[in-house]
py3Dmol code that shows the C-alpha trace and the ligand (Angstrom):
import py3Dmol

protein = """\
ATOM      1  CA  MET A   1     -54.788 -58.307  35.631  1.00  0.00           C
ATOM      2  CA  ASN A   2     -52.283 -61.084  35.388  1.00  0.00           C
ATOM      3  CA  THR A   3     -51.481 -62.509  38.810  1.00  0.00           C
ATOM      4  CA  GLU A   4     -50.063 -65.828  37.668  1.00  0.00           C
ATOM      5  CA  GLN A   5     -47.600 -67.241  40.107  1.00  0.00           C
ATOM      6  CA  ASN A   6     -44.399 -68.636  38.680  1.00  0.00           C
ATOM      7  CA  LEU A   7     -44.753 -67.032  35.298  1.00  0.00           C
ATOM      8  CA  LEU A   8     -41.119 -67.759  34.440  1.00  0.00           C
ATOM      9  CA  SER A   9     -38.518 -70.166  35.837  1.00  0.00           C
ATOM     10  CA  VAL A  10     -34.895 -69.945  34.819  1.00  0.00           C
ATOM     11  CA  GLU A  11     -33.044 -73.134  35.727  1.00  0.00           C
ATOM     12  CA  THR A  12     -29.207 -73.319  35.837  1.00  0.00           C
ATOM     13  CA  LEU A  13     -28.943 -71.226  32.671  1.00  0.00           C
ATOM     14  CA  LYS A  14     -25.523 -71.024  31.032  1.00  0.00           C
ATOM     15  CA  LYS A  15     -24.180 -69.132  28.069  1.00  0.00           C
ATOM     16  CA  TYR A  16     -20.530 -69.604  27.160  1.00  0.00           C
ATOM     17  CA  PHE A  17     -18.969 -67.823  24.198  1.00  0.00           C
ATOM     18  CA  GLU A  18     -16.049 -69.584  22.536  1.00  0.00           C
ATOM     19  CA  LEU A  19     -13.135 -67.203  21.943  1.00  0.00           C
ATOM     20  CA  LYS A  20     -10.746 -67.300  19.027  1.00  0.00           C
ATOM     21  CA  SER A  21      -7.524 -69.045  20.004  1.00  0.00           C
ATOM     22  CA  GLY A  22      -4.334 -69.784  18.064  1.00  0.00           C
ATOM     23  CA  PHE A  23      -3.837 -73.058  16.164  1.00  0.00           C
ATOM     24  CA  GLY A  24      -3.186 -75.858  18.623  1.00  0.00           C
ATOM     25  CA  SER A  25      -4.064 -73.700  21.669  1.00  0.00           C
ATOM     26  CA  PRO A  26      -6.692 -74.976  24.069  1.00  0.00           C
ATOM     27  CA  LYS A  27     -10.200 -73.642  23.580  1.00  0.00           C
ATOM     28  CA  LYS A  28     -11.161 -70.686  25.757  1.00  0.00           C
ATOM     29  CA  PHE A  29     -14.633 -69.625  26.731  1.00  0.00           C
ATOM     30  CA  LEU A  30     -16.137 -66.459  28.083  1.00  0.00           C
ATOM     31  CA  LYS A  31     -18.668 -67.635  30.682  1.00  0.00           C
ATOM     32  CA  ALA A  32     -21.127 -64.772  30.307  1.00  0.00           C
ATOM     33  CA  VAL A  33     -23.864 -66.591  32.261  1.00  0.00           C
ATOM     34  CA  ASP A  34     -22.839 -69.500  34.396  1.00  0.00           C
ATOM     35  CA  GLY A  35     -25.603 -71.486  36.107  1.00  0.00           C
ATOM     36  CA  VAL A  36     -28.180 -68.809  36.905  1.00  0.00           C
ATOM     37  CA  SER A  37     -31.563 -69.771  38.418  1.00  0.00           C
ATOM     38  CA  PHE A  38     -34.519 -67.589  39.442  1.00  0.00           C
ATOM     39  CA  ASP A  39     -38.311 -67.437  39.296  1.00  0.00           C
ATOM     40  CA  VAL A  40     -40.504 -64.497  38.290  1.00  0.00           C
ATOM     41  CA  ASN A  41     -44.141 -64.286  39.409  1.00  0.00           C
ATOM     42  CA  GLY A  42     -46.926 -62.555  37.545  1.00  0.00           C
ATOM     43  CA  ASN A  43     -47.475 -58.881  38.511  1.00  0.00           C
ATOM     44  CA  SER A  44     -44.050 -58.508  40.038  1.00  0.00           C
ATOM     45  CA  VAL A  45     -40.812 -56.719  39.200  1.00  0.00           C
ATOM     46  CA  PHE A  46     -37.672 -58.799  39.331  1.00  0.00           C
ATOM     47  CA  ALA A  47     -34.438 -56.808  39.107  1.00  0.00           C
ATOM     48  CA  ILE A  48     -31.039 -58.033  37.970  1.00  0.00           C
ATOM     49  CA  VAL A  49     -28.176 -55.791  39.094  1.00  0.00           C
ATOM     50  CA  GLY A  50     -24.437 -55.807  38.752  1.00  0.00           C
ATOM     51  CA  GLU A  51     -21.522 -54.012  37.178  1.00  0.00           C
ATOM     52  CA  SER A  52     -21.203 -53.933  33.387  1.00  0.00           C
ATOM     53  CA  GLY A  53     -20.011 -57.251  31.946  1.00  0.00           C
ATOM     54  CA  CYS A  54     -21.611 -59.339  34.752  1.00  0.00           C
ATOM     55  CA  GLY A  55     -23.976 -61.093  32.327  1.00  0.00           C
ATOM     56  CA  LYS A  56     -27.221 -59.100  32.772  1.00  0.00           C
ATOM     57  CA  THR A  57     -27.722 -58.268  29.140  1.00  0.00           C
ATOM     58  CA  THR A  58     -26.878 -61.804  27.996  1.00  0.00           C
ATOM     59  CA  ILE A  59     -29.678 -63.027  30.282  1.00  0.00           C
ATOM     60  CA  ALA A  60     -32.038 -60.561  28.610  1.00  0.00           C
ATOM     61  CA  ARG A  61     -31.073 -61.899  25.172  1.00  0.00           C
ATOM     62  CA  LEU A  62     -31.468 -65.503  26.270  1.00  0.00           C
ATOM     63  CA  LEU A  63     -34.902 -64.735  27.709  1.00  0.00           C
ATOM     64  CA  MET A  64     -35.955 -63.191  24.408  1.00  0.00           C
ATOM     65  CA  LYS A  65     -34.606 -66.218  22.485  1.00  0.00           C
ATOM     66  CA  LEU A  66     -32.180 -63.925  20.679  1.00  0.00           C
ATOM     67  CA  LEU A  67     -29.430 -66.321  21.861  1.00  0.00           C
ATOM     68  CA  ASP A  68     -29.511 -70.078  22.519  1.00  0.00           C
ATOM     69  CA  PRO A  69     -28.304 -71.169  25.916  1.00  0.00           C
ATOM     70  CA  THR A  70     -25.235 -73.366  26.252  1.00  0.00           C
ATOM     71  CA  ASP A  71     -27.151 -75.300  28.978  1.00  0.00           C
ATOM     72  CA  GLY A  72     -30.070 -74.916  31.343  1.00  0.00           C
ATOM     73  CA  ARG A  73     -33.760 -74.239  30.773  1.00  0.00           C
ATOM     74  CA  ILE A  74     -36.171 -71.343  30.551  1.00  0.00           C
ATOM     75  CA  ILE A  75     -39.711 -72.325  31.511  1.00  0.00           C
ATOM     76  CA  PHE A  76     -42.432 -69.849  30.595  1.00  0.00           C
ATOM     77  CA  LYS A  77     -46.029 -70.538  31.717  1.00  0.00           C
ATOM     78  CA  GLY A  78     -45.047 -74.204  32.345  1.00  0.00           C
ATOM     79  CA  GLN A  79     -43.429 -74.753  28.907  1.00  0.00           C
ATOM     80  CA  ASP A  80     -39.764 -75.166  28.049  1.00  0.00           C
ATOM     81  CA  VAL A  81     -39.202 -72.311  25.549  1.00  0.00           C
ATOM     82  CA  SER A  82     -36.442 -74.243  23.729  1.00  0.00           C
ATOM     83  CA  ALA A  83     -39.110 -76.712  22.567  1.00  0.00           C
ATOM     84  CA  LEU A  84     -41.571 -74.142  21.273  1.00  0.00           C
ATOM     85  CA  ARG A  85     -42.332 -74.155  17.546  1.00  0.00           C
ATOM     86  CA  GLY A  86     -44.902 -72.649  15.174  1.00  0.00           C
ATOM     87  CA  GLU A  87     -47.897 -71.107  16.861  1.00  0.00           C
ATOM     88  CA  ALA A  88     -46.638 -71.753  20.361  1.00  0.00           C
ATOM     89  CA  LEU A  89     -43.384 -69.874  19.532  1.00  0.00           C
ATOM     90  CA  MET A  90     -45.376 -67.015  18.092  1.00  0.00           C
ATOM     91  CA  GLY A  91     -47.431 -66.955  21.317  1.00  0.00           C
ATOM     92  CA  PHE A  92     -44.238 -66.790  23.367  1.00  0.00           C
ATOM     93  CA  ARG A  93     -42.848 -63.947  21.236  1.00  0.00           C
ATOM     94  CA  ARG A  94     -46.113 -62.092  21.822  1.00  0.00           C
ATOM     95  CA  SER A  95     -46.101 -62.716  25.565  1.00  0.00           C
ATOM     96  CA  VAL A  96     -42.537 -61.575  26.222  1.00  0.00           C
ATOM     97  CA  GLN A  97     -41.487 -58.125  25.033  1.00  0.00           C
ATOM     98  CA  ILE A  98     -38.319 -56.148  25.453  1.00  0.00           C
ATOM     99  CA  VAL A  99     -37.583 -52.490  25.939  1.00  0.00           C
ATOM    100  CA  PHE A 100     -33.960 -51.672  25.082  1.00  0.00           C
ATOM    101  CA  GLN A 101     -31.565 -49.116  26.556  1.00  0.00           C
ATOM    102  CA  ASP A 102     -31.363 -46.994  23.419  1.00  0.00           C
ATOM    103  CA  PRO A 103     -34.814 -45.918  22.252  1.00  0.00           C
ATOM    104  CA  PHE A 104     -33.460 -44.421  19.063  1.00  0.00           C
ATOM    105  CA  ALA A 105     -31.796 -47.581  17.877  1.00  0.00           C
ATOM    106  CA  SER A 106     -34.943 -49.608  18.677  1.00  0.00           C
ATOM    107  CA  LEU A 107     -37.185 -47.693  16.304  1.00  0.00           C
ATOM    108  CA  ASN A 108     -36.887 -47.892  12.527  1.00  0.00           C
ATOM    109  CA  PRO A 109     -35.922 -44.345  11.497  1.00  0.00           C
ATOM    110  CA  ARG A 110     -37.802 -44.668   8.161  1.00  0.00           C
ATOM    111  CA  MET A 111     -41.073 -45.737   9.740  1.00  0.00           C
ATOM    112  CA  ARG A 112     -43.727 -43.343  10.958  1.00  0.00           C
ATOM    113  CA  ILE A 113     -44.881 -44.017  14.525  1.00  0.00           C
ATOM    114  CA  VAL A 114     -48.296 -45.190  13.331  1.00  0.00           C
ATOM    115  CA  ASP A 115     -46.721 -47.789  11.071  1.00  0.00           C
ATOM    116  CA  ALA A 116     -44.187 -48.958  13.722  1.00  0.00           C
ATOM    117  CA  LEU A 117     -46.963 -49.502  16.224  1.00  0.00           C
ATOM    118  CA  SER A 118     -49.420 -50.999  13.746  1.00  0.00           C
ATOM    119  CA  GLU A 119     -46.970 -53.701  12.723  1.00  0.00           C
ATOM    120  CA  PRO A 120     -47.390 -55.950  15.814  1.00  0.00           C
ATOM    121  CA  PHE A 121     -51.204 -55.737  15.461  1.00  0.00           C
ATOM    122  CA  LYS A 122     -50.888 -56.955  11.858  1.00  0.00           C
ATOM    123  CA  ILE A 123     -48.223 -59.638  12.460  1.00  0.00           C
ATOM    124  CA  HIS A 124     -50.146 -61.179  15.328  1.00  0.00           C
ATOM    125  CA  LYS A 125     -53.605 -60.483  13.843  1.00  0.00           C
ATOM    126  CA  LEU A 126     -54.707 -58.748  17.015  1.00  0.00           C
ATOM    127  CA  ALA A 127     -57.287 -56.344  15.622  1.00  0.00           C
ATOM    128  CA  PRO A 128     -59.303 -55.770  12.446  1.00  0.00           C
ATOM    129  CA  LYS A 129     -57.538 -53.392  10.033  1.00  0.00           C
ATOM    130  CA  HIS A 130     -60.030 -50.548  10.556  1.00  0.00           C
ATOM    131  CA  GLU A 131     -59.494 -50.602  14.306  1.00  0.00           C
ATOM    132  CA  ILE A 132     -55.682 -50.581  14.388  1.00  0.00           C
ATOM    133  CA  LYS A 133     -55.187 -46.809  14.196  1.00  0.00           C
ATOM    134  CA  ASP A 134     -57.516 -46.252  17.199  1.00  0.00           C
ATOM    135  CA  ARG A 135     -55.758 -48.952  19.167  1.00  0.00           C
ATOM    136  CA  VAL A 136     -52.356 -47.326  18.401  1.00  0.00           C
ATOM    137  CA  THR A 137     -53.683 -43.908  19.457  1.00  0.00           C
ATOM    138  CA  GLU A 138     -55.057 -45.379  22.675  1.00  0.00           C
ATOM    139  CA  LEU A 139     -51.696 -46.927  23.534  1.00  0.00           C
ATOM    140  CA  LEU A 140     -49.783 -43.709  22.814  1.00  0.00           C
ATOM    141  CA  MET A 141     -52.159 -41.823  25.080  1.00  0.00           C
ATOM    142  CA  LYS A 142     -51.525 -44.418  27.781  1.00  0.00           C
ATOM    143  CA  VAL A 143     -47.839 -43.579  27.708  1.00  0.00           C
ATOM    144  CA  GLY A 144     -48.419 -39.880  27.570  1.00  0.00           C
ATOM    145  CA  ILE A 145     -47.975 -39.182  23.824  1.00  0.00           C
ATOM    146  CA  THR A 146     -50.736 -37.384  21.909  1.00  0.00           C
ATOM    147  CA  ASP A 147     -52.093 -38.438  18.518  1.00  0.00           C
ATOM    148  CA  GLU A 148     -50.050 -35.686  16.870  1.00  0.00           C
ATOM    149  CA  ALA A 149     -47.175 -38.196  16.968  1.00  0.00           C
ATOM    150  CA  LEU A 150     -48.877 -40.694  14.653  1.00  0.00           C
ATOM    151  CA  TYR A 151     -47.482 -39.431  11.363  1.00  0.00           C
ATOM    152  CA  ARG A 152     -44.105 -38.301  12.577  1.00  0.00           C
ATOM    153  CA  TYR A 153     -40.728 -40.112  12.457  1.00  0.00           C
ATOM    154  CA  PRO A 154     -38.577 -41.179  15.432  1.00  0.00           C
ATOM    155  CA  HIS A 155     -35.934 -38.461  14.958  1.00  0.00           C
ATOM    156  CA  GLU A 156     -38.633 -35.805  15.614  1.00  0.00           C
ATOM    157  CA  PHE A 157     -38.941 -36.912  19.270  1.00  0.00           C
ATOM    158  CA  SER A 158     -36.776 -36.470  22.353  1.00  0.00           C
ATOM    159  CA  GLY A 159     -35.076 -39.491  23.990  1.00  0.00           C
ATOM    160  CA  GLY A 160     -37.770 -39.688  26.679  1.00  0.00           C
ATOM    161  CA  GLN A 161     -40.615 -39.523  24.149  1.00  0.00           C
ATOM    162  CA  ARG A 162     -38.950 -42.251  22.045  1.00  0.00           C
ATOM    163  CA  GLN A 163     -38.657 -44.480  25.083  1.00  0.00           C
ATOM    164  CA  ARG A 164     -42.411 -43.921  25.758  1.00  0.00           C
ATOM    165  CA  ILE A 165     -43.103 -44.904  22.182  1.00  0.00           C
ATOM    166  CA  CYS A 166     -40.989 -48.066  22.596  1.00  0.00           C
ATOM    167  CA  ILE A 167     -42.969 -48.905  25.766  1.00  0.00           C
ATOM    168  CA  ALA A 168     -46.225 -48.365  23.852  1.00  0.00           C
ATOM    169  CA  ARG A 169     -44.989 -50.732  21.123  1.00  0.00           C
ATOM    170  CA  ALA A 170     -44.202 -53.381  23.754  1.00  0.00           C
ATOM    171  CA  LEU A 171     -47.762 -52.987  25.033  1.00  0.00           C
ATOM    172  CA  THR A 172     -49.384 -53.493  21.616  1.00  0.00           C
ATOM    173  CA  VAL A 173     -49.468 -57.272  22.045  1.00  0.00           C
ATOM    174  CA  SER A 174     -50.653 -57.316  25.687  1.00  0.00           C
ATOM    175  CA  PRO A 175     -47.612 -59.173  26.961  1.00  0.00           C
ATOM    176  CA  SER A 176     -47.373 -61.045  30.233  1.00  0.00           C
ATOM    177  CA  LEU A 177     -43.729 -60.057  30.721  1.00  0.00           C
ATOM    178  CA  ILE A 178     -41.569 -57.139  29.684  1.00  0.00           C
ATOM    179  CA  VAL A 179     -37.819 -57.354  29.872  1.00  0.00           C
ATOM    180  CA  ALA A 180     -36.483 -53.840  30.358  1.00  0.00           C
ATOM    181  CA  ASP A 181     -32.765 -53.721  29.672  1.00  0.00           C
ATOM    182  CA  GLU A 182     -31.310 -50.527  31.243  1.00  0.00           C
ATOM    183  CA  PRO A 183     -34.439 -48.629  30.078  1.00  0.00           C
ATOM    184  CA  LEU A 184     -33.377 -45.279  31.634  1.00  0.00           C
ATOM    185  CA  SER A 185     -29.626 -45.166  31.162  1.00  0.00           C
ATOM    186  CA  ALA A 186     -29.618 -43.418  27.790  1.00  0.00           C
ATOM    187  CA  LEU A 187     -31.970 -40.673  29.059  1.00  0.00           C
ATOM    188  CA  ASP A 188     -31.374 -37.356  30.790  1.00  0.00           C
ATOM    189  CA  VAL A 189     -31.712 -37.525  34.532  1.00  0.00           C
ATOM    190  CA  SER A 190     -34.662 -35.128  34.363  1.00  0.00           C
ATOM    191  CA  ILE A 191     -36.575 -37.570  32.097  1.00  0.00           C
ATOM    192  CA  GLN A 192     -35.648 -40.722  33.941  1.00  0.00           C
ATOM    193  CA  ALA A 193     -38.145 -40.111  36.783  1.00  0.00           C
ATOM    194  CA  GLN A 194     -40.989 -39.737  34.269  1.00  0.00           C
ATOM    195  CA  ILE A 195     -40.219 -43.081  32.602  1.00  0.00           C
ATOM    196  CA  LEU A 196     -39.795 -44.718  35.950  1.00  0.00           C
ATOM    197  CA  ASN A 197     -43.254 -43.495  36.995  1.00  0.00           C
ATOM    198  CA  LEU A 198     -44.644 -44.726  33.700  1.00  0.00           C
ATOM    199  CA  LEU A 199     -43.242 -48.218  34.285  1.00  0.00           C
ATOM    200  CA  GLN A 200     -44.659 -48.129  37.841  1.00  0.00           C
ATOM    201  CA  ASP A 201     -48.111 -47.145  36.526  1.00  0.00           C
ATOM    202  CA  ILE A 202     -47.996 -49.930  33.892  1.00  0.00           C
ATOM    203  CA  LYS A 203     -47.151 -52.497  36.557  1.00  0.00           C
ATOM    204  CA  LYS A 204     -50.094 -51.294  38.792  1.00  0.00           C
ATOM    205  CA  GLU A 205     -52.633 -50.949  35.998  1.00  0.00           C
ATOM    206  CA  THR A 206     -51.886 -53.969  33.835  1.00  0.00           C
ATOM    207  CA  GLY A 207     -50.263 -56.533  36.142  1.00  0.00           C
ATOM    208  CA  ILE A 208     -47.571 -57.174  33.522  1.00  0.00           C
ATOM    209  CA  ALA A 209     -44.469 -58.664  35.157  1.00  0.00           C
ATOM    210  CA  LEU A 210     -41.203 -56.861  34.582  1.00  0.00           C
ATOM    211  CA  ILE A 211     -37.619 -58.069  34.544  1.00  0.00           C
ATOM    212  CA  LEU A 212     -35.628 -54.928  35.166  1.00  0.00           C
ATOM    213  CA  ILE A 213     -31.975 -55.119  34.170  1.00  0.00           C
ATOM    214  CA  SER A 214     -30.071 -52.209  35.592  1.00  0.00           C
ATOM    215  CA  HIS A 215     -26.870 -51.008  37.161  1.00  0.00           C
ATOM    216  CA  ASP A 216     -28.793 -48.088  38.757  1.00  0.00           C
ATOM    217  CA  LEU A 217     -29.709 -49.065  42.289  1.00  0.00           C
ATOM    218  CA  ARG A 218     -32.036 -46.107  42.769  1.00  0.00           C
ATOM    219  CA  VAL A 219     -34.215 -47.432  39.945  1.00  0.00           C
ATOM    220  CA  VAL A 220     -34.092 -50.959  41.329  1.00  0.00           C
ATOM    221  CA  HIS A 221     -34.963 -49.730  44.822  1.00  0.00           C
ATOM    222  CA  TYR A 222     -37.925 -47.751  43.599  1.00  0.00           C
ATOM    223  CA  LEU A 223     -39.480 -50.298  41.238  1.00  0.00           C
ATOM    224  CA  SER A 224     -38.566 -53.874  42.065  1.00  0.00           C
ATOM    225  CA  ASP A 225     -40.011 -56.505  44.408  1.00  0.00           C
ATOM    226  CA  GLU A 226     -37.075 -58.881  44.288  1.00  0.00           C
ATOM    227  CA  VAL A 227     -33.417 -58.451  43.389  1.00  0.00           C
ATOM    228  CA  ALA A 228     -30.722 -60.748  42.048  1.00  0.00           C
ATOM    229  CA  VAL A 229     -27.182 -59.465  42.379  1.00  0.00           C
ATOM    230  CA  MET A 230     -24.874 -60.771  39.653  1.00  0.00           C
ATOM    231  CA  TYR A 231     -21.113 -60.943  39.648  1.00  0.00           C
ATOM    232  CA  LEU A 232     -19.147 -62.375  36.715  1.00  0.00           C
ATOM    233  CA  GLY A 233     -21.930 -64.475  35.290  1.00  0.00           C
ATOM    234  CA  ARG A 234     -23.390 -65.791  38.572  1.00  0.00           C
ATOM    235  CA  ILE A 235     -26.005 -64.722  41.056  1.00  0.00           C
ATOM    236  CA  VAL A 236     -24.277 -64.075  44.385  1.00  0.00           C
ATOM    237  CA  GLU A 237     -27.334 -62.854  46.307  1.00  0.00           C
ATOM    238  CA  ARG A 238     -31.081 -62.949  45.731  1.00  0.00           C
ATOM    239  CA  ALA A 239     -33.671 -61.569  48.071  1.00  0.00           C
ATOM    240  CA  LYS A 240     -36.675 -59.259  48.475  1.00  0.00           C
ATOM    241  CA  THR A 241     -35.742 -55.714  47.537  1.00  0.00           C
ATOM    242  CA  GLU A 242     -36.391 -54.339  51.024  1.00  0.00           C
ATOM    243  CA  ASP A 243     -34.090 -56.975  52.555  1.00  0.00           C
ATOM    244  CA  ILE A 244     -31.275 -56.273  50.125  1.00  0.00           C
ATOM    245  CA  PHE A 245     -31.365 -52.561  50.798  1.00  0.00           C
ATOM    246  CA  LYS A 246     -31.998 -52.816  54.543  1.00  0.00           C
ATOM    247  CA  GLU A 247     -29.513 -55.541  55.241  1.00  0.00           C
ATOM    248  CA  PRO A 248     -27.201 -56.621  52.376  1.00  0.00           C
ATOM    249  CA  LEU A 249     -25.345 -59.815  53.210  1.00  0.00           C
ATOM    250  CA  HIS A 250     -22.895 -60.653  50.390  1.00  0.00           C
ATOM    251  CA  PRO A 251     -19.711 -58.507  50.458  1.00  0.00           C
ATOM    252  CA  TYR A 252     -20.241 -57.681  46.783  1.00  0.00           C
ATOM    253  CA  THR A 253     -23.792 -56.383  47.476  1.00  0.00           C
ATOM    254  CA  HIS A 254     -22.225 -54.192  50.179  1.00  0.00           C
ATOM    255  CA  LEU A 255     -19.805 -52.849  47.582  1.00  0.00           C
ATOM    256  CA  LEU A 256     -22.603 -52.009  45.137  1.00  0.00           C
ATOM    257  CA  LEU A 257     -24.626 -50.249  47.769  1.00  0.00           C
ATOM    258  CA  ALA A 258     -21.576 -48.374  49.042  1.00  0.00           C
ATOM    259  CA  SER A 259     -20.924 -47.089  45.535  1.00  0.00           C
ATOM    260  CA  ALA A 260     -24.445 -45.645  45.239  1.00  0.00           C
ATOM    261  CA  PRO A 261     -24.158 -42.689  47.652  1.00  0.00           C
ATOM    262  CA  GLU A 262     -27.739 -41.535  47.184  1.00  0.00           C
ATOM    263  CA  ILE A 263     -29.105 -44.751  48.696  1.00  0.00           C
ATOM    264  CA  ARG A 264     -26.034 -45.889  50.623  1.00  0.00           C
ATOM    265  CA  HIS A 265     -26.922 -47.719  53.773  1.00  0.00           C
ATOM    266  CA  ALA A 266     -24.829 -47.032  56.885  1.00  0.00           C
ATOM    267  CA  LYS A 267     -24.147 -50.729  57.323  1.00  0.00           C
ATOM    268  CA  SER A 268     -22.604 -50.890  53.826  1.00  0.00           C
ATOM    269  CA  ALA A 269     -20.685 -47.642  54.014  1.00  0.00           C
ATOM    270  CA  ASN A 270     -18.904 -48.666  57.171  1.00  0.00           C
ATOM    271  CA  ARG A 271     -18.150 -52.186  56.161  1.00  0.00           C
ATOM    272  CA  ILE A 272     -16.478 -51.602  52.805  1.00  0.00           C
ATOM    273  CA  ARG A 273     -12.729 -51.577  52.915  1.00  0.00           C
ATOM    274  CA  PRO A 274     -10.250 -50.487  50.164  1.00  0.00           C
ATOM    275  CA  ALA A 275      -9.577 -54.048  48.930  1.00  0.00           C
ATOM    276  CA  GLU A 276     -13.129 -54.240  47.667  1.00  0.00           C
ATOM    277  CA  GLN A 277     -12.649 -51.339  45.248  1.00  0.00           C
ATOM    278  CA  GLY A 278     -10.159 -53.375  43.144  1.00  0.00           C
ATOM    279  CA  ASP A 279     -10.448 -54.382  39.489  1.00  0.00           C
ATOM    280  CA  VAL A 280     -12.934 -56.990  38.251  1.00  0.00           C
ATOM    281  CA  PRO A 281     -11.068 -60.160  37.186  1.00  0.00           C
ATOM    282  CA  SER A 282     -11.212 -61.237  33.542  1.00  0.00           C
ATOM    283  CA  PRO A 283     -14.430 -63.285  32.870  1.00  0.00           C
ATOM    284  CA  VAL A 284     -12.267 -65.476  30.557  1.00  0.00           C
ATOM    285  CA  ASP A 285      -9.817 -66.346  33.286  1.00  0.00           C
ATOM    286  CA  LEU A 286     -11.861 -66.483  36.494  1.00  0.00           C
ATOM    287  CA  PRO A 287     -10.028 -66.834  39.790  1.00  0.00           C
ATOM    288  CA  GLN A 288     -10.291 -70.202  41.516  1.00  0.00           C
ATOM    289  CA  GLY A 289     -12.840 -70.471  44.343  1.00  0.00           C
ATOM    290  CA  CYS A 290     -15.054 -67.449  44.862  1.00  0.00           C
ATOM    291  CA  SER A 291     -14.604 -65.024  41.870  1.00  0.00           C
ATOM    292  CA  PHE A 292     -14.954 -62.077  44.220  1.00  0.00           C
ATOM    293  CA  HIS A 293     -12.055 -63.151  46.496  1.00  0.00           C
ATOM    294  CA  PRO A 294      -9.401 -60.839  44.940  1.00  0.00           C
ATOM    295  CA  ARG A 295     -11.614 -57.855  45.911  1.00  0.00           C
ATOM    296  CA  CYS A 296     -13.067 -59.166  49.182  1.00  0.00           C
ATOM    297  CA  SER A 297     -11.795 -57.837  52.527  1.00  0.00           C
ATOM    298  CA  LYS A 298     -13.703 -60.575  54.378  1.00  0.00           C
ATOM    299  CA  LYS A 299     -12.255 -63.561  52.589  1.00  0.00           C
ATOM    300  CA  LEU A 300     -11.562 -66.753  54.485  1.00  0.00           C
ATOM    301  CA  ALA A 301      -8.902 -69.415  53.884  1.00  0.00           C
ATOM    302  CA  ILE A 302     -11.466 -71.487  51.905  1.00  0.00           C
ATOM    303  CA  CYS A 303     -12.438 -68.616  49.574  1.00  0.00           C
ATOM    304  CA  ASP A 304      -9.682 -68.966  46.938  1.00  0.00           C
ATOM    305  CA  LYS A 305     -10.063 -72.754  46.849  1.00  0.00           C
ATOM    306  CA  ILE A 306     -13.725 -73.646  46.771  1.00  0.00           C
ATOM    307  CA  GLU A 307     -16.467 -71.863  44.896  1.00  0.00           C
ATOM    308  CA  PRO A 308     -19.446 -71.029  47.139  1.00  0.00           C
ATOM    309  CA  VAL A 309     -22.846 -72.192  45.873  1.00  0.00           C
ATOM    310  CA  LEU A 310     -26.079 -70.247  46.117  1.00  0.00           C
ATOM    311  CA  LYS A 311     -27.945 -71.501  49.176  1.00  0.00           C
ATOM    312  CA  GLU A 312     -31.238 -70.504  50.742  1.00  0.00           C
ATOM    313  CA  LYS A 313     -31.206 -69.219  54.312  1.00  0.00           C
ATOM    314  CA  ASN A 314     -34.199 -67.601  56.054  1.00  0.00           C
ATOM    315  CA  GLY A 315     -35.854 -66.872  52.675  1.00  0.00           C
ATOM    316  CA  ARG A 316     -32.732 -65.335  51.174  1.00  0.00           C
ATOM    317  CA  HIS A 317     -30.297 -66.874  48.723  1.00  0.00           C
ATOM    318  CA  ILE A 318     -26.583 -66.237  49.068  1.00  0.00           C
ATOM    319  CA  ALA A 319     -23.359 -67.656  47.623  1.00  0.00           C
ATOM    320  CA  CYS A 320     -20.702 -66.838  50.206  1.00  0.00           C
ATOM    321  CA  HIS A 321     -18.674 -68.965  52.579  1.00  0.00           C
ATOM    322  CA  LEU A 322     -19.321 -66.456  55.380  1.00  0.00           C
ATOM    323  CA  TYR A 323     -22.935 -67.683  55.436  1.00  0.00           C
ATOM    324  CA  ASN A 324     -22.771 -71.113  53.818  1.00  0.00           C
ATOM    325  CA  SER A 325     -20.525 -72.560  56.509  1.00  0.00           C
ATOM    326  CA  GLU A 326     -22.768 -71.471  59.406  1.00  0.00           C
TER     327      GLU A 326
END
"""
ligand_1 = """\
8
SF4
Fe -15.694 -62.904 50.257
Fe -15.283 -65.500 50.612
Fe -17.747 -64.586 50.613
Fe -16.302 -64.690 48.345
S -16.998 -66.416 49.611
S -17.554 -63.016 49.023
S -14.291 -64.196 49.112
S -16.165 -64.075 52.077
"""
view = py3Dmol.view(width=600, height=400)
view.addModel(protein, "pdb")
view.setStyle({"model": 0}, {"cartoon": {"style": "trace"}})
view.addModel(ligand_1, "xyz")
view.setStyle({"model": 1}, {"stick": {}})
view.zoomTo()
view.show()
């Protein structure tokens, strides 16, 4: 079991997308991720939550090296991933796997399951040819799929079964970290609990660390050890999961919890006022100061002038003038 501390460090990571602008107009950027930092330890689940468009999925793509950052660093097992080449880069690609939201789009419709799952074994030379089928069967069994699936195609399976197959494929290379980007949101509610339990079992049995990207707070509450709350490209609060759900501090975290009735905490429900239900500002034209101030019923005079920075207090990190000025 992998119990490495500090498996991954993300340091002031930024990703800006340049937008098309008219001839002679000033350049405009969408700041999808704007100075995000966090650490993930081995054998832990780190959740990133926030409304759609807050930058969660861009972080997943940066972590997978599917996008290059505008600035900042990603350190994996002590190495800056931007400097990895050749064998070291192959090793990184093996160690960090992703499970996407849509299990159908993630599987090649023309490939039988046995071929899709054999591929990583062949690419990374992980097993002798004659052993690969047994290894694939073993992995499918681990995720609750029988060997009858081997010679079938993705369209022959339900959404939940396809997601199990995608998880099995991620496990083929014995990764240290799986990035799960909204792994349940394309599935029926009745199936979600099964996949959630599967992810929980994998965490317990293998010690693989998980970065769980989700807008679903029930999932985050159930599975994660630590939570980062993102708003418009920045982390506004980061803390242990139990602390976030027991005593949210940032007004935006209150809003998120208040909009999840099934886990709503009394402290959040009572403290949310109508102003906080307003529209999210454009990520291209962020308001000055705290980006949450147009929606915040607790804003102070300083809030539309100076941007709060993420500061540590009693083991929790928060970017809000209500706490930073104390
Ligand atoms: Fe509200 Fe001000 Fe805190 Fe932003 S910094 S969340 S506007 S109190």
